[in-house]
Every structure is written in C-alpha cells, then in structure tokens.
ROMAR-360188 format. One record per residue (C-alpha): x, y, z; residue in one letter. Coordinates in nm, 3 decimals. Layout:
BEGIN
c1=X; c2=Y; c3=Z; marvex=A
...
# end
This chain:
BEGIN
c1=-0.005; c2=-0.004; c3=-0.001; marvex=M
c1=0.133; c2=0.351; c3=-0.084; marvex=Q
c1=0.218; c2=0.566; c3=0.223; marvex=D
c1=-0.120; c2=0.714; c3=0.338; marvex=P
c1=0.028; c2=0.980; c3=0.559; marvex=Q
c1=0.008; c2=1.337; c3=0.448; marvex=D
c1=0.335; c2=1.449; c3=0.277; marvex=H
c1=0.463; c2=1.783; c3=0.130; marvex=P
c1=0.575; c2=1.813; c3=-0.229; marvex=A
c1=0.798; c2=2.043; c3=-0.414; marvex=P
c1=0.688; c2=2.415; c3=-0.405; marvex=V
c1=0.474; c2=2.517; c3=-0.691; marvex=R
c1=0.637; c2=2.777; c3=-0.939; marvex=P
c1=0.559; c2=3.130; c3=-0.846; marvex=G
c1=0.493; c2=3.028; c3=-0.467; marvex=E
c1=0.849; c2=3.018; c3=-0.364; marvex=E
c1=0.952; c2=3.153; c3=-0.016; marvex=L
c1=1.263; c2=3.382; c3=0.007; marvex=D
c1=1.488; c2=3.155; c3=0.200; marvex=L
c1=1.774; c2=3.398; c3=0.215; marvex=A
c1=1.538; c2=3.624; c3=0.425; marvex=R
c1=1.360; c2=3.345; c3=0.606; marvex=L
c1=1.658; c2=3.144; c3=0.747; marvex=E
c1=1.824; c2=3.439; c3=0.957; marvex=P
c1=1.467; c2=3.528; c3=1.086; marvex=F
c1=1.420; c2=3.176; c3=1.197; marvex=L
c1=1.774; c2=3.143; c3=1.350; marvex=L
c1=1.715; c2=3.457; c3=1.545; marvex=R
c1=1.387; c2=3.304; c3=1.720; marvex=H
c1=1.518; c2=2.939; c3=1.748; marvex=F
c1=1.893; c2=3.011; c3=1.824; marvex=P
c1=1.933; c2=2.636; c3=1.960; marvex=D
c1=1.846; c2=2.506; c3=1.593; marvex=A
c1=2.102; c2=2.481; c3=1.325; marvex=S
c1=2.042; c2=2.521; c3=0.948; marvex=G
c1=2.012; c2=2.467; c3=0.675; marvex=P
c1=1.659; c2=2.583; c3=0.613; marvex=V
c1=1.463; c2=2.373; c3=0.351; marvex=S
c1=1.101; c2=2.422; c3=0.239; marvex=V
c1=0.836; c2=2.193; c3=0.064; marvex=E
c1=0.481; c2=2.289; c3=0.024; marvex=Q
c1=0.157; c2=2.092; c3=0.105; marvex=F
c1=-0.003; c2=2.096; c3=-0.225; marvex=P
c1=-0.400; c2=2.053; c3=-0.176; marvex=S
c1=-0.487; c2=2.386; c3=-0.022; marvex=G
c1=-0.666; c2=2.644; c3=-0.249; marvex=H
c1=-0.671; c2=2.945; c3=-0.019; marvex=S
c1=-0.395; c2=3.024; c3=0.243; marvex=N
c1=-0.060; c2=2.848; c3=0.152; marvex=L
c1=0.084; c2=2.603; c3=0.357; marvex=T
c1=0.453; c2=2.491; c3=0.372; marvex=Y
c1=0.662; c2=2.242; c3=0.557; marvex=L
c1=0.990; c2=2.440; c3=0.679; marvex=V
c1=1.277; c2=2.240; c3=0.820; marvex=R
c1=1.541; c2=2.416; c3=1.031; marvex=L
c1=1.798; c2=2.152; c3=1.092; marvex=G
c1=1.615; c2=1.870; c3=1.271; marvex=D
c1=1.316; c2=2.097; c3=1.372; marvex=R
c1=1.010; c2=2.098; c3=1.156; marvex=E
c1=0.740; c2=2.382; c3=1.140; marvex=F
c1=0.434; c2=2.433; c3=0.925; marvex=V
c1=0.423; c2=2.796; c3=0.771; marvex=L
c1=0.103; c2=2.945; c3=0.672; marvex=R
c1=0.078; c2=3.272; c3=0.467; marvex=R
c1=-0.170; c2=3.426; c3=0.233; marvex=P
c1=-0.200; c2=3.328; c3=-0.131; marvex=P
c1=-0.008; c2=3.518; c3=-0.394; marvex=F
c1=-0.221; c2=3.794; c3=-0.577; marvex=G
c1=-0.513; c2=3.797; c3=-0.328; marvex=S
c1=-0.669; c2=4.136; c3=-0.264; marvex=K
c1=-0.914; c2=4.016; c3=-0.011; marvex=V
c1=-0.725; c2=4.089; c3=0.296; marvex=K
c1=-1.001; c2=4.019; c3=0.532; marvex=S
c1=-1.018; c2=3.671; c3=0.411; marvex=A
c1=-0.639; c2=3.593; c3=0.476; marvex=H
c1=-0.580; c2=3.754; c3=0.819; marvex=D
c1=-0.268; c2=3.574; c3=0.947; marvex=M
c1=-0.281; c2=3.761; c3=1.283; marvex=S
c1=-0.622; c2=3.665; c3=1.343; marvex=R
c1=-0.586; c2=3.292; c3=1.277; marvex=E
c1=-0.270; c2=3.306; c3=1.496; marvex=Y
c1=-0.468; c2=3.445; c3=1.779; marvex=R
c1=-0.743; c2=3.205; c3=1.734; marvex=V
c1=-0.526; c2=2.903; c3=1.746; marvex=L
c1=-0.301; c2=3.046; c3=2.044; marvex=S
c1=-0.617; c2=3.041; c3=2.262; marvex=K
c1=-0.798; c2=2.741; c3=2.114; marvex=L
c1=-0.532; c2=2.471; c3=2.134; marvex=H
c1=-0.529; c2=2.458; c3=2.522; marvex=P
c1=-0.917; c2=2.391; c3=2.525; marvex=A
c1=-0.944; c2=2.183; c3=2.212; marvex=Y
c1=-0.643; c2=1.968; c3=2.131; marvex=S
c1=-0.719; c2=1.894; c3=1.772; marvex=P
c1=-0.626; c2=2.258; c3=1.693; marvex=A
c1=-0.270; c2=2.310; c3=1.589; marvex=P
c1=-0.017; c2=2.468; c3=1.840; marvex=Q
c1=0.119; c2=2.780; c3=1.713; marvex=V
c1=0.481; c2=2.898; c3=1.788; marvex=V
c1=0.553; c2=3.217; c3=1.636; marvex=L
c1=0.386; c2=3.510; c3=1.414; marvex=Y
c1=0.548; c2=3.768; c3=1.214; marvex=S
c1=0.408; c2=4.089; c3=1.038; marvex=D
c1=0.742; c2=4.192; c3=0.917; marvex=D
c1=0.672; c2=4.211; c3=0.550; marvex=E
c1=1.038; c2=4.244; c3=0.474; marvex=S
c1=1.079; c2=3.870; c3=0.511; marvex=I
c1=0.817; c2=3.728; c3=0.279; marvex=L
c1=0.629; c2=4.015; c3=0.173; marvex=G
c1=0.312; c2=3.931; c3=0.376; marvex=V
c1=0.230; c2=3.826; c3=0.742; marvex=P
c1=0.290; c2=3.461; c3=0.832; marvex=F
c1=0.297; c2=3.233; c3=1.122; marvex=Y
c1=0.451; c2=2.897; c3=1.233; marvex=L
c1=0.278; c2=2.609; c3=1.401; marvex=M
c1=0.393; c2=2.258; c3=1.512; marvex=D
c1=0.324; c2=1.991; c3=1.249; marvex=R
c1=0.058; c2=1.721; c3=1.299; marvex=I
c1=0.154; c2=1.401; c3=1.159; marvex=R
c1=-0.112; c2=1.173; c3=1.047; marvex=G
c1=-0.354; c2=1.077; c3=0.758; marvex=I
c1=-0.557; c2=1.328; c3=0.568; marvex=I
c1=-0.849; c2=1.154; c3=0.340; marvex=I
c1=-0.901; c2=1.347; c3=0.021; marvex=R
c1=-1.108; c2=1.314; c3=-0.271; marvex=R
c1=-0.989; c2=0.937; c3=-0.321; marvex=S
c1=-0.850; c2=0.685; c3=-0.085; marvex=L
c1=-0.501; c2=0.577; c3=-0.143; marvex=P
c1=-0.457; c2=0.253; c3=-0.326; marvex=R
c1=-0.508; c2=-0.071; c3=-0.114; marvex=D
c1=-0.607; c2=0.165; c3=0.184; marvex=F
c1=-0.815; c2=-0.036; c3=0.451; marvex=P
c1=-1.148; c2=0.129; c3=0.448; marvex=F
c1=-1.400; c2=-0.131; c3=0.530; marvex=A
c1=-1.754; c2=-0.039; c3=0.573; marvex=E
c1=-1.725; c2=-0.065; c3=0.965; marvex=E
c1=-1.437; c2=0.181; c3=0.944; marvex=T
c1=-1.606; c2=0.426; c3=0.721; marvex=A
c1=-1.907; c2=0.426; c3=0.952; marvex=R
c1=-1.698; c2=0.460; c3=1.276; marvex=R
c1=-1.496; c2=0.738; c3=1.089; marvex=L
c1=-1.803; c2=0.936; c3=0.979; marvex=S
c1=-1.939; c2=0.903; c3=1.339; marvex=E
c1=-1.624; c2=1.037; c3=1.473; marvex=S
c1=-1.628; c2=1.302; c3=1.227; marvex=F
c1=-1.979; c2=1.452; c3=1.324; marvex=I
c1=-1.933; c2=1.387; c3=1.696; marvex=D
c1=-1.598; c2=1.616; c3=1.674; marvex=N
c1=-1.802; c2=1.907; c3=1.525; marvex=L
c1=-2.053; c2=1.873; c3=1.790; marvex=A
c1=-1.786; c2=1.874; c3=2.039; marvex=R
c1=-1.629; c2=2.191; c3=1.891; marvex=L
c1=-1.988; c2=2.356; c3=1.912; marvex=H
c1=-2.025; c2=2.271; c3=2.273; marvex=S
c1=-1.711; c2=2.457; c3=2.384; marvex=L
c1=-1.766; c2=2.769; c3=2.604; marvex=D
c1=-1.625; c2=3.021; c3=2.374; marvex=Y
c1=-1.647; c2=3.309; c3=2.622; marvex=A
c1=-1.443; c2=3.108; c3=2.874; marvex=Q
c1=-1.172; c2=3.045; c3=2.604; marvex=I
c1=-1.139; c2=3.418; c3=2.552; marvex=G
c1=-1.338; c2=3.432; c3=2.234; marvex=F
c1=-1.594; c2=3.680; c3=2.360; marvex=G
c1=-1.490; c2=3.941; c3=2.111; marvex=D
c1=-1.407; c2=3.714; c3=1.809; marvex=L
c1=-1.740; c2=3.761; c3=1.606; marvex=G
c1=-2.057; c2=3.948; c3=1.640; marvex=K
c1=-2.323; c2=3.685; c3=1.684; marvex=P
c1=-2.616; c2=3.900; c3=1.681; marvex=E
c1=-2.729; c2=3.934; c3=1.312; marvex=G
c1=-2.472; c2=3.676; c3=1.213; marvex=Y
c1=-2.692; c2=3.483; c3=0.970; marvex=L
c1=-2.826; c2=3.787; c3=0.790; marvex=E
c1=-2.476; c2=3.943; c3=0.751; marvex=R
c1=-2.366; c2=3.621; c3=0.611; marvex=Q
c1=-2.622; c2=3.581; c3=0.355; marvex=V
c1=-2.590; c2=3.944; c3=0.229; marvex=R
c1=-2.223; c2=3.932; c3=0.231; marvex=G
c1=-2.175; c2=3.622; c3=0.033; marvex=W
c1=-2.410; c2=3.751; c3=-0.231; marvex=I
c1=-2.197; c2=4.070; c3=-0.247; marvex=A
c1=-1.878; c2=3.876; c3=-0.264; marvex=R
c1=-2.009; c2=3.688; c3=-0.560; marvex=Y
c1=-2.099; c2=4.010; c3=-0.722; marvex=S
c1=-1.751; c2=4.132; c3=-0.654; marvex=G
c1=-1.567; c2=3.839; c3=-0.822; marvex=S
c1=-1.820; c2=3.756; c3=-1.109; marvex=R
c1=-1.669; c2=3.634; c3=-1.432; marvex=T
c1=-1.968; c2=3.492; c3=-1.594; marvex=H
c1=-2.332; c2=3.531; c3=-1.594; marvex=E
c1=-2.496; c2=3.268; c3=-1.403; marvex=L
c1=-2.873; c2=3.266; c3=-1.382; marvex=P
c1=-2.885; c2=3.052; c3=-1.081; marvex=E
c1=-2.743; c2=3.315; c3=-0.863; marvex=V
c1=-3.033; c2=3.558; c3=-0.865; marvex=A
c1=-3.287; c2=3.292; c3=-0.792; marvex=S
c1=-3.079; c2=3.145; c3=-0.507; marvex=I
c1=-3.005; c2=3.485; c3=-0.367; marvex=S
c1=-3.367; c2=3.598; c3=-0.356; marvex=A
c1=-3.482; c2=3.274; c3=-0.193; marvex=W
c1=-3.211; c2=3.289; c3=0.091; marvex=L
c1=-3.314; c2=3.653; c3=0.165; marvex=K
c1=-3.681; c2=3.577; c3=0.191; marvex=E
c1=-3.656; c2=3.253; c3=0.380; marvex=N
c1=-3.390; c2=3.314; c3=0.648; marvex=M
c1=-3.452; c2=3.131; c3=0.985; marvex=P
c1=-3.403; c2=3.270; c3=1.330; marvex=A
c1=-3.059; c2=3.194; c3=1.417; marvex=S
c1=-2.983; c2=2.949; c3=1.710; marvex=T
c1=-2.758; c2=3.012; c3=1.997; marvex=A
c1=-2.401; c2=3.114; c3=1.876; marvex=A
c1=-2.094; c2=2.894; c3=1.930; marvex=T
c1=-1.736; c2=2.868; c3=1.798; marvex=L
c1=-1.772; c2=2.757; c3=1.424; marvex=I
c1=-1.489; c2=2.644; c3=1.202; marvex=H
c1=-1.662; c2=2.741; c3=0.858; marvex=N
c1=-1.471; c2=2.476; c3=0.657; marvex=D
c1=-1.513; c2=2.154; c3=0.844; marvex=Y
c1=-1.454; c2=1.842; c3=0.585; marvex=K
c1=-1.255; c2=1.539; c3=0.570; marvex=Y
c1=-0.962; c2=1.698; c3=0.423; marvex=D
c1=-0.925; c2=1.950; c3=0.704; marvex=N
c1=-0.897; c2=1.686; c3=0.961; marvex=V
c1=-0.593; c2=1.472; c3=1.042; marvex=V
c1=-0.627; c2=1.109; c3=1.139; marvex=L
c1=-0.442; c2=0.878; c3=1.383; marvex=D
c1=-0.228; c2=0.642; c3=1.168; marvex=P
c1=-0.290; c2=0.373; c3=1.430; marvex=A
c1=-0.670; c2=0.411; c3=1.422; marvex=D
c1=-0.803; c2=0.607; c3=1.119; marvex=I
c1=-1.151; c2=0.643; c3=1.309; marvex=T
c1=-0.966; c2=0.881; c3=1.550; marvex=K
c1=-0.928; c2=1.253; c3=1.484; marvex=I
c1=-0.585; c2=1.409; c3=1.609; marvex=V
c1=-0.583; c2=1.744; c3=1.424; marvex=G
c1=-0.839; c2=1.995; c3=1.276; marvex=V
c1=-0.667; c2=2.244; c3=1.018; marvex=L
c1=-0.753; c2=2.554; c3=0.831; marvex=D
c1=-0.896; c2=2.800; c3=1.077; marvex=W
c1=-0.885; c2=3.094; c3=0.867; marvex=E
c1=-1.256; c2=3.146; c3=0.872; marvex=M
c1=-1.344; c2=3.045; c3=1.229; marvex=A
c1=-1.570; c2=3.291; c3=1.419; marvex=T
c1=-1.854; c2=3.314; c3=1.662; marvex=I
c1=-2.180; c2=3.239; c3=1.482; marvex=G
c1=-2.478; c2=3.017; c3=1.401; marvex=D
c1=-2.342; c2=2.652; c3=1.445; marvex=P
c1=-2.610; c2=2.529; c3=1.189; marvex=L
c1=-2.418; c2=2.737; c3=0.924; marvex=T
c1=-2.115; c2=2.527; c3=1.012; marvex=D
c1=-2.306; c2=2.211; c3=0.992; marvex=L
c1=-2.444; c2=2.313; c3=0.671; marvex=G
c1=-2.098; c2=2.363; c3=0.520; marvex=T
c1=-2.018; c2=2.013; c3=0.639; marvex=T
c1=-2.311; c2=1.874; c3=0.464; marvex=L
c1=-2.247; c2=2.059; c3=0.148; marvex=A
c1=-1.928; c2=1.882; c3=0.126; marvex=Y
c1=-2.068; c2=1.554; c3=0.177; marvex=W
c1=-2.161; c2=1.351; c3=-0.124; marvex=V
c1=-2.415; c2=1.051; c3=-0.083; marvex=D
c1=-2.402; c2=0.738; c3=-0.288; marvex=A
c1=-2.754; c2=0.823; c3=-0.386; marvex=R
c1=-2.665; c2=1.170; c3=-0.511; marvex=D
c1=-2.681; c2=1.241; c3=-0.906; marvex=P
c1=-2.381; c2=1.189; c3=-1.125; marvex=E
c1=-2.289; c2=1.566; c3=-1.135; marvex=E
c1=-2.230; c2=1.567; c3=-0.772; marvex=L
c1=-2.052; c2=1.244; c3=-0.775; marvex=Q
c1=-1.811; c2=1.403; c3=-1.005; marvex=R
c1=-1.735; c2=1.689; c3=-0.774; marvex=L
c1=-1.702; c2=1.454; c3=-0.466; marvex=R
c1=-1.466; c2=1.604; c3=-0.222; marvex=W
c1=-1.399; c2=1.282; c3=-0.019; marvex=C
c1=-1.511; c2=0.908; c3=-0.004; marvex=P
c1=-1.822; c2=0.994; c3=0.174; marvex=S
c1=-2.012; c2=0.757; c3=-0.072; marvex=N
c1=-1.823; c2=0.473; c3=0.009; marvex=N
c1=-2.015; c2=0.179; c3=0.151; marvex=P
c1=-2.075; c2=0.226; c3=0.546; marvex=G
c1=-2.048; c2=0.602; c3=0.560; marvex=S
c1=-2.335; c2=0.780; c3=0.707; marvex=L
c1=-2.564; c2=0.965; c3=0.468; marvex=T
c1=-2.612; c2=1.345; c3=0.516; marvex=R
c1=-2.955; c2=1.260; c3=0.676; marvex=S
c1=-2.782; c2=1.028; c3=0.933; marvex=Q
c1=-2.501; c2=1.290; c3=1.007; marvex=L
c1=-2.779; c2=1.539; c3=1.075; marvex=L
c1=-2.958; c2=1.300; c3=1.301; marvex=E
c1=-2.655; c2=1.223; c3=1.500; marvex=R
c1=-2.558; c2=1.578; c3=1.540; marvex=Y
c1=-2.913; c2=1.663; c3=1.656; marvex=A
c1=-2.900; c2=1.410; c3=1.914; marvex=R
c1=-2.537; c2=1.500; c3=2.036; marvex=A
c1=-2.635; c2=1.876; c3=2.072; marvex=T
c1=-3.002; c2=1.885; c3=2.109; marvex=G
c1=-3.049; c2=2.147; c3=1.856; marvex=R
c1=-3.353; c2=2.197; c3=1.640; marvex=D
c1=-3.222; c2=2.113; c3=1.272; marvex=V
c1=-3.585; c2=2.126; c3=1.105; marvex=S
c1=-3.450; c2=2.438; c3=0.896; marvex=G
c1=-3.147; c2=2.250; c3=0.746; marvex=M
c1=-3.271; c2=2.291; c3=0.388; marvex=V
c1=-3.196; c2=2.656; c3=0.420; marvex=F
c1=-2.868; c2=2.599; c3=0.570; marvex=Y
c1=-2.742; c2=2.354; c3=0.320; marvex=L
c1=-2.872; c2=2.568; c3=0.024; marvex=A
c1=-2.672; c2=2.857; c3=0.165; marvex=F
c1=-2.377; c2=2.647; c3=0.229; marvex=A
c1=-2.376; c2=2.537; c3=-0.126; marvex=R
c1=-2.396; c2=2.875; c3=-0.256; marvex=F
c1=-2.121; c2=3.000; c3=-0.025; marvex=K
c1=-1.880; c2=2.741; c3=-0.136; marvex=I
c1=-1.961; c2=2.825; c3=-0.485; marvex=A
c1=-1.881; c2=3.194; c3=-0.415; marvex=V
c1=-1.540; c2=3.087; c3=-0.246; marvex=I
c1=-1.450; c2=2.880; c3=-0.560; marvex=V
c1=-1.544; c2=3.195; c3=-0.772; marvex=Q
c1=-1.326; c2=3.411; c3=-0.579; marvex=Q
c1=-1.032; c2=3.160; c3=-0.626; marvex=I
c1=-1.109; c2=3.136; c3=-1.002; marvex=Y
c1=-1.128; c2=3.525; c3=-1.020; marvex=Y
c1=-0.765; c2=3.535; c3=-0.907; marvex=R
c1=-0.691; c2=3.290; c3=-1.207; marvex=Y
c1=-0.895; c2=3.484; c3=-1.442; marvex=H
c1=-0.723; c2=3.790; c3=-1.372; marvex=Q
c1=-0.370; c2=3.651; c3=-1.411; marvex=G
c1=-0.297; c2=3.679; c3=-1.045; marvex=L
c1=-0.210; c2=3.311; c3=-1.000; marvex=T
c1=-0.083; c2=3.047; c3=-1.243; marvex=K
c1=-0.206; c2=2.749; c3=-1.059; marvex=D
c1=-0.350; c2=2.519; c3=-1.340; marvex=A
c1=-0.578; c2=2.347; c3=-1.114; marvex=R
c1=-0.802; c2=2.658; c3=-1.113; marvex=F
c1=-0.873; c2=2.636; c3=-1.486; marvex=A
c1=-1.187; c2=2.405; c3=-1.458; marvex=T
c1=-1.337; c2=2.569; c3=-1.176; marvex=M
c1=-1.631; c2=2.726; c3=-1.367; marvex=P
c1=-1.799; c2=2.384; c3=-1.403; marvex=E
c1=-1.767; c2=2.319; c3=-1.024; marvex=L
c1=-1.927; c2=2.657; c3=-0.960; marvex=I
c1=-2.217; c2=2.582; c3=-1.182; marvex=Q
c1=-2.271; c2=2.229; c3=-1.016; marvex=T
c1=-2.272; c2=2.382; c3=-0.676; marvex=L
c1=-2.519; c2=2.642; c3=-0.782; marvex=L
c1=-2.751; c2=2.393; c3=-0.949; marvex=R
c1=-2.734; c2=2.152; c3=-0.633; marvex=A
c1=-2.819; c2=2.450; c3=-0.402; marvex=S
c1=-3.130; c2=2.550; c3=-0.628; marvex=L
c1=-3.245; c2=2.196; c3=-0.652; marvex=R
c1=-3.232; c2=2.145; c3=-0.289; marvex=G
c1=-3.443; c2=2.465; c3=-0.242; marvex=I
c1=-3.694; c2=2.323; c3=-0.499; marvex=E
c1=-3.706; c2=1.972; c3=-0.362; marvex=N
c1=-3.714; c2=2.095; c3=0.020; marvex=G
c1=-3.464; c2=1.805; c3=0.089; marvex=A
c1=-3.098; c2=1.757; c3=0.205; marvex=I
# end
C-alpha cells in the first residue's frame, strides 16, 4: 500500500519563499536550532498557502496568504494565529502555534509558524489498497460529526473568544455578504445566482444560540491517527473560524458530503470518499448531530442551500484570481464547471425541500 500519511511536495512555481530572508529570521527566534533551512509545500490547499519548513532537525508548518489575493480580510494571519493560540489548550485537535510575524520584509506578507501534526488526511480518493471497510467508514463518519458537535459545545467566552465575532445578526450578514462577494468576483453570467439569492433573503430562519464555528469542516481538514483512522488528532485551516450560528457550520459540512444516492454531477465533484459503503448519509449525519447537541435542525434545507452557494462563491473568488492572471495554478482552470454544479445543487435542494 502506498504511504497514506500527508506529505509535502516541491513548491509550486511562483509560490516560492525567500529563504535568504527566512533563514536568518528563524535562526534569530530559534537560536538552538541549526540550519540549513529547506522548504516544501503541502499541495492541496486552495486558499492560504501551507509549507513544511525544516530548520536542521526541527519542523514547522508555515502559513501565509495566497499570492495575488486582494481580499485581505479573508487571509488575516494575525487573527488566525490568535484564534489558534487560545483554542489549542481547550481543544487539542487545533494546531499549536509557535510564532507570528507581520514583518513584510521577510516574505512580503504576514505569516505564522505552528507545530506539524503528523497523520493521515483523507482527500477526494483513498490511497490505493487503503483499508476502508464498511465498519471503518461508519466509525470514521461518526467520529467526524461527533467532533463537530464537540467543537460547538465549547464555552467560547471562557476560552477568550468573547470578541471574536458578532453573533447578533450573524446569519443575515452572512447571506448578504456572500451575495455581495459573488458580485465582486463575477466572471460569467450564471442565472441561478439571482434565484438562490432571492430565496435565501426571503426564507432566512431565526438563528440558534451562537457557538465557535470552524466554517470549513470537512474530511481534508482533519488529521487522522495512523494507528486508528477513526480517531481525529488534528483539525486544520481555521482562517474562517468565528462566533456564529452553528447550523451554518453544519450546513457547510453537509455541502461537502456527497451521498452514494446523489446525481452523477455531484458525484463528479466529490470532495471525499463519503459515498463509500458504510459511510453515514447526510440525513444520518444530521440526525446524529441533533442527538448530540439537542439543537432543532428542522430548517436544514436553508442552511444546506446557503452552504452550497457560499462554497460556490469561495470557488468563484479563487477562480477570479486565476481569471485575472494573479495566479498560474493550473488546478483553477476548470473551476467554472464546479461553480455551476454547486449552484444547481443549491437550487435543486431549495426546489425539492430536501437535504
């Protein structure tokens, strides 16, 4: 079997780090370490960029904003660092951060370093010969949704997140904000956008009690224990974490979850092996979450439709950078098809009233 653990790869062209400036910076802050510095890149992210930095026998994960991005609020390294520095002691799957720098003379942007979490990350397809029996798939999907329920049960004020977000009016701001973000990054005329936008504004439910939310909780943002892949040892990519309606978080998770019964166009954009035999369905994930939290999830059609629209807008923002020539990452070229599929799925869920 090929090694299933998450490994970095050579840095993509155009996304190199300036080692001549980074190395002396690291040696100043870690004087007991000895060089040389070497850098590889974790290749799967589409937003903030993630690198493995080795300084002698020490390893760090470095996070920085993407090249060419003009949406500074979406790539606030200082905020992400502050969130993780408070969260890790209360929620161990969150990475432990070690250093932040806003000195743009080093890499041209703010960045931070954190400890590496070693383990397995499940992406779109399983590694060849990966042991994923039905019982394993079921237990992992149970652990996955239970971990989200655990996150939503944290006392965010006690952790020190009382000023992290503005829970009052959160859902309305989110809906209007993501509609505006689509307008600001539009490259094609897509008729579904107007229909979805109007329905979301007219059918907004009352928000539930606010919690800490991750906002991008999916399989390829969790790290699994190599000795037991049903155990989650890490949760990554906290750039969009805030205080808000937990059902928006759950909606995002369900939007990434493709059931075996879903239509072919959704199967083609499958984000993870959630359609493998044994995996819980979206309905089963929803039922288990409701039992764990006691929350009323009867309005989930709205949250799933909104989540699919939001993900489509996120992909649109990424594609906009490629369309404008601000990034050369060839993975982005086919994103318009993904955007249209997500929008059609959002509209179909609205029309059918089902998740």
